[in-house]
C-alpha positions in Angstrom: -20.8 -5.6 7.2 -19.6 -7.9 9.4 -17.5 -6.6 12.0 -16.0 -10.0 12.2 -15.0 -9.8 8.7 -11.8 -8.9 7.1 -11.4 -5.5 5.4 -8.6 -5.8 2.9 -7.5 -2.7 0.9 -5.2 -2.0 -2.2 -2.9 0.8 -2.3 -1.8 2.2 -5.6 0.9 4.2 -6.1 1.5 5.6 -9.6 4.8 7.5 -9.6 4.4 11.3 -10.7 8.3 12.3 -11.2 11.0 10.6 -12.9 12.4 7.0 -12.1 15.8 8.7 -10.9 13.8 10.6 -8.4 11.5 7.1 -7.0 15.2 5.6 -7.0 16.6 8.3 -4.7 13.7 7.1 -1.9 13.2 3.2 -2.4 15.6 2.6 1.3 12.7 4.7 2.9 10.1 3.2 1.1 11.2 -0.2 1.9 11.5 0.7 5.8 8.1 2.4 5.7 7.1 -1.0 3.7 9.0 -3.3 6.6 7.2 -1.5 9.4 4.0 -1.9 7.5 4.4 -5.8 7.6 6.0 -5.6 11.3 3.0 -3.9 12.6 0.9 -6.8 10.5 -0.9 -4.5 8.1 0.7 -5.0 5.2 0.0 -8.6 3.0 1.5 -8.3 -0.5 3.6 -5.2 -2.2 6.1 -5.1 -5.2 5.8 -2.5 -8.5 3.6 -2.4 -11.5 4.6 -4.0 -14.9 5.5 -1.7 -16.8 7.0 0.7 -14.0 5.1 2.7 -13.2 3.8 2.9 -9.8 3.5 -0.3 -6.8 0.8 -2.2 -5.2 0.1 -2.5 -1.9 -2.3 -5.6 -0.1 -3.6 -4.4 3.3 -5.7 -5.0 6.0 -7.2 -3.2 8.5 -10.0 -1.9 10.9 -10.7 1.4 8.7 -10.9 2.9 5.3 -9.5 6.0 7.0 -6.3 3.7 9.4 -5.2 2.4 6.0 -5.3 6.3 4.1 -3.6 7.7 7.2 -0.8 4.8 7.1 -0.3 5.4 3.1 0.3 9.1 3.5 3.3 8.3 5.8 4.6 6.5 2.7 8.0 8.4 1.8 6.9 8.5 -2.0 3.6 9.9 -1.0 4.6 12.9 1.4 8.1 13.6 -1.0 5.4 14.4 -3.6 7.1 11.2 -6.1 3.8 9.4 -5.9 -0.5 10.1 -6.1 -2.6 7.0 -4.5 -5.3 5.2 -4.4 -7.3 3.3 -1.3 -10.0 0.7 -2.6 -11.8 -1.6 -0.1 -12.8 -5.1 -1.4 -14.6 -7.8 0.3 -13.1 -11.2 -0.7 -15.5 -13.9 -1.4 -13.0 -16.6 -2.7 -9.6 -16.9 -1.7 -7.2 -19.5 -2.2 -5.0 -18.1 1.0 -6.4 -18.1 4.2 -5.9 -15.3 6.4 
C-alpha cells in the first residue's frame, strides 16, 4: 500500500454487560471520543441499532496505533465491551478526507 494513502479503520464495540452499567460510563466514554476527535483520529461515531454497542470510524498511521487507542476506551478498560478493529482501504467515497 502507498504510504501516503489514507488508512481507515472501523472500531466495533459490542456491549458485554447490561445497559445500566454502560450508561454509568457514558460521560467517560464521551470524553474519550472528544479526545479522539480533537486529535484528528476519529471521523464518525455512533450507537448500533439495536443498542448492542457502537461504531467508530477512525484514521491513523497504523493498525497498532488504532488498537492502542481503542484499548483506552473506558468501555474496554472497565470490561464493559469487547472490540474488533477492521482496516479498510476506500476506493470510492462521497466525502473527501
